[in-house]
C-alpha positions in Angstrom: 90.4 79.0 66.8 91.8 82.3 68.1 92.7 84.7 65.4 93.8 88.3 65.9 91.9 90.9 64.0 93.4 92.1 60.8 94.5 95.8 60.6 91.6 96.6 58.3 89.1 95.0 60.8 90.7 96.9 63.7 90.4 100.2 61.8 86.7 99.4 61.0 86.0 98.8 64.7 87.7 102.1 65.6 85.6 104.1 63.1 82.3 102.6 64.4 82.9 103.5 68.0 82.7 107.2 69.0 85.8 108.6 70.6 84.1 109.2 74.0 82.9 105.6 74.1 86.4 104.0 73.8 88.1 102.2 76.6 90.4 104.9 77.9 87.9 107.7 78.6 85.2 105.2 79.9 87.7 103.5 82.3 88.4 107.0 83.7 84.6 107.5 84.2 84.3 104.1 85.9 87.3 104.9 88.2 85.8 108.3 89.1 82.5 106.6 90.0 84.3 104.1 92.2 86.3 106.9 93.9 83.1 108.9 94.4 81.5 105.9 96.1 84.4 105.5 98.4 84.4 109.1 99.3 80.7 108.9 100.0 81.3 105.9 102.3 84.1 107.6 104.3 82.5 111.0 104.8 80.9 111.6 108.3 78.4 114.3 107.4 75.4 113.1 105.3 73.7 109.8 106.0 72.1 109.9 102.5 75.5 109.8 100.9 76.6 106.9 103.1 73.4 105.1 102.2 74.0 105.3 98.5 77.8 104.7 98.7 77.8 100.9 98.3 75.5 101.0 95.2 77.7 103.8 93.7 80.8 101.7 94.2 79.2 98.6 92.9 77.9 100.4 89.8 81.4 101.8 89.2 82.9 98.3 89.5 80.3 96.8 87.1 80.9 99.7 84.7 84.7 99.1 84.8 84.2 95.4 84.1 82.0 96.1 81.1 84.2 99.0 79.8 87.3 96.8 79.9 85.9 94.9 77.0 85.6 98.0 74.8 88.0 98.6 71.9 90.9 100.9 72.5 
């Protein structure tokens, strides 16, 4: 039984979530973390950045998967 939320329910969900915690801004944060991880992986200067690059990219990807379920 798949029912779409009523307009009043959608408004209630929007009021409960802070503006900075909604999908749009948080997806940008996740994309920024993924981009930072890729830049860390491709830079030739610091081995410490390269060492943490995979975990940074992985964390950004996981964050994006979670955030994509947030309300708009």
